[in-house]
C-alpha positions in Angstrom: -42.4 -5.2 10.8 -39.8 -4.7 13.5 -37.7 -7.6 14.8 -37.0 -8.5 18.3 -33.8 -8.9 20.3 -30.6 -9.6 18.2 -32.6 -9.7 15.0 -32.8 -5.9 14.5 -31.7 -5.0 11.0 -32.0 -1.8 9.0 -35.4 -1.8 7.4 -37.0 0.4 4.7 -40.2 2.4 5.5 -41.0 5.6 3.7 -44.7 6.5 3.6 -46.1 9.7 2.0 -49.5 11.1 2.6 -51.5 14.4 2.4 -52.9 16.3 5.4 -56.3 17.5 3.9 -58.9 19.7 5.5 -61.4 17.8 3.3 -60.7 14.7 5.4 -61.2 16.5 8.6 -57.5 17.0 9.2 -55.6 20.0 10.4 -52.0 21.0 9.8 -51.8 22.6 13.3 -53.2 19.5 14.9 -50.7 17.3 13.0 -47.8 19.5 14.0 -48.8 19.5 17.6 -49.1 15.8 17.8 -45.8 15.1 16.1 -43.9 17.6 18.1 -45.6 17.0 21.4 -46.6 20.6 21.8 -49.7 22.6 22.7 -50.9 24.6 19.6 -54.1 26.5 18.9 -55.5 26.4 15.4 -56.6 30.0 14.6 -58.7 28.7 11.7 -61.2 26.9 13.9 -60.2 28.0 17.4 -59.4 24.4 18.5 -56.4 23.9 20.9 -54.4 20.7 20.4 -52.4 19.7 23.5 -50.0 16.8 23.2 -47.4 17.9 25.8 -47.8 14.6 27.6 -46.7 12.6 24.6 -43.5 10.7 25.2 -40.8 9.4 23.0 -40.1 12.6 21.0 -36.3 12.9 20.9 -35.9 15.9 18.6 -37.9 18.6 16.7 -36.9 21.4 14.4 -38.0 23.5 11.5 -35.9 23.9 8.4 -36.7 26.9 6.2 -35.6 28.0 2.7 -33.5 31.2 2.6 -36.3 33.6 1.6 -38.9 32.2 3.9 -40.2 34.6 6.7 -38.0 34.2 9.8 -41.1 33.9 12.0 -41.9 30.6 10.3 -39.2 29.1 12.5 -42.0 29.1 15.1 -44.2 26.0 14.7 -47.4 27.7 15.6 -46.8 30.7 13.3 -45.8 28.5 10.3 -48.8 26.1 10.4 -51.4 28.8 11.3 -50.1 30.8 8.3 -50.8 27.7 6.2 -54.3 27.3 7.6 -54.9 31.0 6.9 -53.8 31.0 3.3 -55.8 27.9 2.4 -59.4 29.0 2.1 -61.2 26.0 0.6 -63.0 23.4 2.8 -61.1 20.6 1.0 -57.6 22.3 0.9 -54.5 20.2 1.0 -52.6 21.7 4.0 -49.4 19.7 4.3 -47.6 16.7 3.0 -46.2 14.2 5.5 -43.2 11.9 5.0 -42.8 9.2 7.6 -39.4 7.4 7.7 -38.0 4.4 9.6 -34.5 5.5 10.7 -31.8 2.8 10.8 -31.4 1.8 14.4 -27.8 0.9 13.8 -26.8 4.6 13.6 -26.2 6.7 16.7 -28.6 9.5 17.7 -26.3 12.1 16.1 -25.9 10.1 12.9 -29.7 9.6 12.7 -30.3 13.4 13.0 -27.7 14.2 10.4 -29.2 11.7 8.0 -32.7 13.1 8.3 -31.5 16.7 8.0 -29.5 15.9 4.8 -32.4 14.1 3.3 -34.9 16.9 4.0 -32.6 19.7 2.9 -31.6 17.9 -0.3 -35.1 16.8 -1.4 -37.5 19.4 0.0 -36.0 22.6 1.4 -33.8 23.0 -1.6 -36.8 23.1 -4.0 -38.8 25.6 -1.9 -40.6 23.7 0.9 -40.6 24.5 4.6 -40.0 21.3 6.7 -41.1 20.5 10.2 -39.1 17.6 11.6 -40.0 15.4 14.6 -37.9 12.4 15.5 -39.7 9.8 17.7 -37.7 7.3 19.6 -39.0 5.4 22.6 -35.8 3.3 22.6 -37.8 0.2 21.6 -35.8 -0.3 18.4 -38.2 1.7 16.3 -36.8 5.2 15.7 -38.7 7.1 13.0 -39.1 10.6 11.7 -42.2 12.6 10.8 -41.6 15.4 8.3 -44.4 17.9 7.6 -43.9 19.8 4.4 -45.7 22.9 3.1 -47.6 22.5 -0.1 -47.5 26.1 -1.4 -44.4 27.8 -2.8 -43.0 30.9 -1.1 -42.2 33.9 -3.3 -38.9 35.8 -3.1 -40.5 38.5 -1.0 -41.6 36.0 1.6 -45.3 35.8 0.6 -47.2 32.7 -0.3 -47.3 31.9 -4.0 -50.1 30.2 -5.9 -50.3 26.4 -6.0 -51.6 26.6 -9.6 -52.6 29.0 -12.3 -55.1 29.0 -15.2 -53.7 28.6 -18.7 -55.7 29.2 -22.0 -56.1 26.2 -24.2 -55.3 27.1 -27.8 -56.6 25.6 -31.1 -54.4 24.5 -34.0 -54.0 28.1 -35.1 -52.8 29.3 -31.7 -56.1 31.0 -30.9 -58.0 30.8 -27.6 -61.0 28.5 -27.7 -64.3 30.2 -26.9 -67.0 28.3 -25.0 -70.8 28.7 -25.4 -70.8 30.6 -22.1 -68.6 33.2 -23.7 -65.6 32.3 -21.5 -62.4 30.9 -23.0 -61.4 27.3 -22.4 -58.7 27.0 -19.8 -56.9 24.3 -17.8 -55.2 24.3 -14.4 -51.4 24.2 -14.4 -49.5 23.5 -11.2 -46.8 26.1 -10.4 -44.6 23.4 -8.8 -44.1 19.8 -9.6 -44.3 18.5 -6.0 -47.6 16.6 -6.7 -46.3 14.8 -9.8 -46.5 11.0 -9.5 -42.9 10.3 -10.2 -41.8 12.6 -7.2 -42.9 9.9 -4.7 -40.6 7.4 -6.3 -37.7 9.8 -6.4 -38.1 10.7 -2.8 -38.3 7.1 -1.8 -35.2 6.2 -3.8 -33.3 9.2 -2.4 -34.0 8.0 1.2 -32.6 4.6 0.4 -29.5 6.1 -1.3 -28.7 8.6 1.5 -29.5 6.1 4.3 -27.3 3.4 2.7 -24.4 5.9 2.4 -24.7 6.7 6.1 -24.8 2.9 6.9 -21.7 2.3 4.8 -19.8 5.3 6.3 -20.5 4.0 9.8 -19.4 0.4 9.0 -23.0 -1.0 9.2 -23.2 -3.9 6.7 -27.0 -3.9 6.2 -28.6 -1.9 3.4 -32.2 -0.8 2.7 -34.0 -0.9 -0.7 -36.9 1.3 -1.6 -38.3 -1.1 -4.2 -41.1 -3.5 -3.4 -40.1 -7.1 -2.6 -41.6 -8.1 -6.0 -39.3 -5.6 -7.8 -36.3 -6.8 -5.8 -37.1 -10.4 -6.9 -38.0 -11.4 -3.3 -41.1 -13.6 -3.7 -43.3 -13.5 -0.6 -44.9 -16.7 0.7 -48.7 -16.3 0.6 -50.6 -16.5 3.8 -53.8 -18.6 3.9 -57.3 -17.4 4.4 -58.4 -17.5 8.0 -62.1 -17.5 7.5 -64.7 -15.8 9.8 -64.6 -18.3 12.7 -60.8 -18.4 12.9 -60.5 -14.6 12.5 -62.9 -14.1 15.5 -61.0 -16.5 17.6 -57.6 -15.0 16.8 -58.9 -11.5 17.6 -59.9 -12.9 21.0 -56.4 -14.2 21.6 -57.3 -17.8 20.9 -54.7 -19.5 18.7 -56.1 -21.4 15.7 -54.5 -23.9 13.3 -54.8 -21.5 10.4 -53.4 -18.7 12.5 -50.4 -20.8 13.5 -49.7 -21.6 9.9 -49.9 -17.9 8.9 -47.6 -16.9 11.8 -45.0 -19.4 10.5 -45.3 -18.1 7.0 -44.9 -14.5 8.2 -41.8 -15.4 10.1 -40.4 -17.3 7.1 -41.0 -14.2 4.9 -39.2 -12.1 7.5 -36.2 -14.4 7.5 -36.2 -14.5 3.7 -36.1 -10.7 3.6 -33.2 -10.6 6.1 -31.2 -13.2 4.2 -31.7 -11.3 0.9 -30.8 -7.9 2.3 -27.7 -9.2 4.1 -26.4 -11.2 1.1 -27.0 -8.2 -1.2 -24.9 -6.0 1.2 -22.1 -8.6 1.4 -22.1 -9.1 -2.4 -21.8 -5.3 -2.9 -19.0 -5.1 -0.3 -17.1 -8.0 -2.0 -17.3 -6.3 -5.4 -15.8 -3.2 -3.9 -13.0 -5.3 -2.3 -12.2 -6.9 -5.6 -12.0 -3.5 -7.4 -10.0 -1.9 -4.6 -7.3 -4.6 -4.4 -6.4 -6.8 -7.4 -5.2 -9.5 -5.1 -8.1 -9.4 -2.7 -9.9 -12.3 -4.2 -7.1 -14.7 -3.4 -6.0 -13.3 -0.1 -6.3 -15.7 2.9 -9.1 -15.0 5.3 -7.1 -16.6 8.0 -4.5 -13.8 7.6 -7.2 -11.1 8.0 -8.6 -12.8 11.1 -5.2 -13.1 12.6 -4.5 -9.4 12.0 -7.8 -8.6 13.5 -7.0 -10.5 16.7 -3.7 -8.7 17.0 -5.3 -5.3 16.5 -7.9 -6.1 19.1 -5.2 -7.0 21.6 -3.5 -3.7 21.0 -6.8 -1.8 21.3 -7.6 -3.2 24.7 -4.2 -2.6 26.2 -5.5 0.6 27.8 -8.1 -1.4 29.8 -7.6 -3.1 33.2 -6.1 -6.6 33.4 -9.5 -8.2 34.2 -11.1 -6.3 31.3 -8.3 -7.3 28.9 -8.8 -11.0 29.9 -12.6 -10.7 29.4 -12.3 -9.0 26.0 -9.5 -11.3 24.8 -11.5 -14.4 25.7 -14.6 -13.0 24.0 -12.7 -12.1 20.8 -10.9 -15.5 20.7 -14.2 -17.4 21.2 -15.8 -15.3 18.4 -12.9 -15.8 16.0 -12.6 -19.5 16.8 -16.3 -20.0 15.9 -15.7 -18.1 12.7 -12.6 -20.2 11.8 -14.4 -23.4 12.5 -17.3 -22.3 10.2 -14.9 -21.3 7.4 -13.0 -24.6 7.7 -16.2 -26.6 7.7 -17.4 -24.8 4.5 -14.0 -24.8 2.8 -14.0 -21.0 2.7 -10.4 -19.8 2.6 -10.3 -16.7 0.5 -12.6 -13.8 -0.3 -13.3 -15.5 -3.7 -14.4 -18.6 -1.8 -16.6 -16.3 0.3 -18.3 -14.9 -2.8 -19.0 -18.4 -4.1 -20.4 -19.4 -0.7 -22.7 -16.4 -0.7 -24.1 -17.5 -4.1 -24.7 -21.0 -2.8 -26.4 -19.7 0.3 -28.6 -17.4 -1.7 -29.6 -20.3 -4.0 -30.4 -22.5 -1.0 -32.6 -19.8 0.5 -34.6 -19.5 -2.8 -34.9 -23.3 -3.1 -36.4 -23.4 0.4 -38.6 -20.5 -0.5 -39.9 -22.3 -3.6 -40.4 -25.5 -1.7 -42.3 -23.9 1.1 -44.4 -22.0 -1.3 -45.4 -25.1 -3.2 -46.3 -26.9 0.0 -48.3 -23.9 1.2 -50.3 -23.8 -2.0 -51.1 -27.5 -1.6 -52.0 -26.9 2.1 -54.4 -24.2 1.1 -56.0 -26.5 -1.4 -56.2 -29.3 1.1 -57.9 -27.0 3.7 -60.6 -26.2 1.2 -61.0 -29.9 0.2 -61.3 -31.0 3.8 -63.8 -28.3 4.7 -66.0 -29.0 1.7 -65.6 -32.8 2.1 -66.7 -32.6 5.7 -69.7 -30.5 4.7 -70.6 -32.9 1.9 -70.5 -36.0 4.1 -72.2 -34.3 7.0 -75.1 -32.9 5.0 -75.5 -35.6 2.4 -78.3 -37.4 4.3 -80.4 -34.2 4.1 -79.8 -33.9 0.4 -80.7 -37.6 0.0 -83.9 -37.1 1.9 -84.8 -34.2 -0.4 -84.3 -36.5 -3.4 -86.8 -38.9 -2.0 -89.3 -36.1 -1.5 -89.0 -35.2 -5.2 -91.9 -37.5 -5.9 -93.9 -36.3 -2.8 -96.5 -33.6 -2.7 -95.1 -30.1 -3.5 -96.0 -28.6 -0.1 -94.2 -31.3 1.8 -91.1 -30.9 -0.3 -91.3 -27.1 -0.1 -91.6 -27.3 3.7 -88.5 -29.5 3.9 -86.5 -27.2 1.7 -87.5 -24.2 3.9 -86.5 -26.0 7.1 -83.1 -27.1 5.7 -82.4 -24.2 3.4 -79.0 -23.2 4.9 -77.8 -26.8 5.1 -78.8 -27.5 1.5 -77.0 -24.3 0.3 -73.8 -25.5 2.1 -74.1 -29.0 0.6 -74.6 -27.7 -2.9 -71.6 -25.4 -2.6 -69.5 -28.4 -1.3 -70.8 -30.5 -4.2 -69.9 -27.9 -6.8 -66.4 -27.4 -5.3 -65.6 -31.1 -5.2 -66.8 -31.7 -8.7 -64.7 -28.8 -9.9 -61.5 -29.7 -8.0 -61.4 -33.5 -8.0 -60.0 -35.5 -11.0 -62.6 -36.2 -13.7 -64.4 -39.4 -13.1 -63.7 -39.5 -9.4 -66.7 -41.0 -7.6 -65.4 -41.1 -4.1 -63.0 -39.2 -1.8 -61.4 -39.7 1.6 -61.2 -36.7 4.0 -58.9 -38.8 6.2 -56.4 -39.1 3.4 -56.4 -35.4 2.8 -55.9 -34.9 6.6 -52.8 -37.2 6.5 -51.3 -35.3 3.6 -52.1 -32.0 5.3 -50.3 -33.1 8.5 -47.3 -34.3 6.5 -46.9 -31.1 4.5 -47.3 -29.0 7.6 -44.5 -30.9 9.3 -42.2 -30.6 6.2 -42.9 -26.9 6.0 -41.9 -26.5 9.6 -38.7 -28.4 9.0 -37.8 -26.2 6.0 -38.6 -23.1 8.1 -35.9 -24.4 10.6 -33.5 -24.8 7.6 -34.2 -21.1 6.7 -33.2 -20.1 10.2 -29.9 -22.0 9.8 -29.3 -20.2 6.5 -29.8 -16.9 8.3 -27.3 -18.0 11.0 -24.7 -18.8 8.2 -25.1 -15.3 6.7 -24.5 -13.8 10.2 -21.3 -15.7 10.4 -20.2 -14.3 7.0 -21.1 -10.8 8.2 -18.7 -11.3 11.1 -16.0 -12.0 8.7 -16.8 -8.8 6.8 -16.5 -6.8 10.0 -13.1 -8.3 10.7 -11.8 -7.7 7.2 -13.1 -4.1 7.2 -11.3 -3.3 10.5 -8.0 -4.6 9.1 -8.5 -2.9 5.7 -9.1 0.5 7.4 -6.1 0.1 9.7 -3.8 -0.8 6.8 -5.2 2.1 4.7 -4.4 4.5 7.6 -0.9 3.1 7.8 -0.4 3.5 4.1 -1.5 7.2 4.3 0.8 7.8 7.3 3.7 6.2 5.4 3.1 8.4 2.4 3.0 11.5 4.5 6.3 10.5 6.2 7.9 10.0 2.8 6.6 13.4 1.6 7.9 15.1 4.7 11.4 13.5 4.2 11.5 14.6 0.6 10.7 18.1 1.6 
């Protein structure tokens, strides 16, 4: 899910799917749509025109060295694919869809996608058709169409698979009753192996994170599921038919509001986890790079940063200098106030504070999860309790009719069949979920508890937002320290070069 406004962070998305003729798909149609071009599929004669499609910022085709040069033309490449694949259920192309980090410039984004595609696909024999879509709405992404069949050294298409004889324990071919020998299909390439998807997904995270680091972006992405990362998602509640229909019509419901709060809380938890992971990784590198880094005063780093910013803006006009100076001073003042309030004076203190913030986030996560589990149970109790109370008179009347003539009872049962089904379901649920021996219940008490838990969850959600704000403050410190570190490193290199020149 994408975030709005200032909440944009690098996110991970890498989906892999097959373009299959058996599912009514066409490689030419897919290429036309993703590139925003008009292409005719020679296999079925259908023309696909997407020249009016907007938001396509870049397209290109990357070929392996011995691929035919004419494959650099999109129509030629994908019509060649359509032609070589004869079967009605042929797999025509593989598509990789990637969310590109918004924090990178257009040039950096393109370089990132190119490196990923060349390293993982072109280098092993695939042709790649790249289309980068960016409507400037904070959701840049790439579509990569890949060929499924290898290309021989002479530029012709190779086979996807070959038959291999199955041998017995003596190394002899096994003859079937039909007179043929037993064979199996063996893929000529390993591109369809299950572990490939995991490798490609991991590679995208690794290369993207390297680009983010090289370009001083603190966020990182992770190809693992939230469960594998140790991020426990808060479960949403079941809407039910009536609430679902109302929500689809744009009418907010109580259950819908709860789910939206849970979804936002999950979003904040993911942001906190990703940012803290990035900061922890950065701190570890700081401690390794400089033995004294852990005890160095953050105030010194911030002071140096302010001095460097003053030097940087000297080339601006006087009014711009005053504006930038005021903004920087205000920003650093807020940071210093935060550090003082939290007793964070060194990078080591910062590391300790991060651990504390992480623990707080998980405590809130566990607490909200516990409350949501109880809220879900209370919703069911309230619903079944109401049904039980509302329809009990009908059930009681049926009990009276037990001694009546069969026809009268049967008529009553037919007339109230749906109500009796609902009452019996409520009765079974309450007997199964209330403490043993309970003879009465109070729906009003359940409603009170439900209202209290909902208010507590909302309060803890606000706490989560404050935790996220704390992490943002710590990220600001990282940026300042990084600027100073890079400047000092450049100075050290310049000084070493000066000494070397003097010695020569």
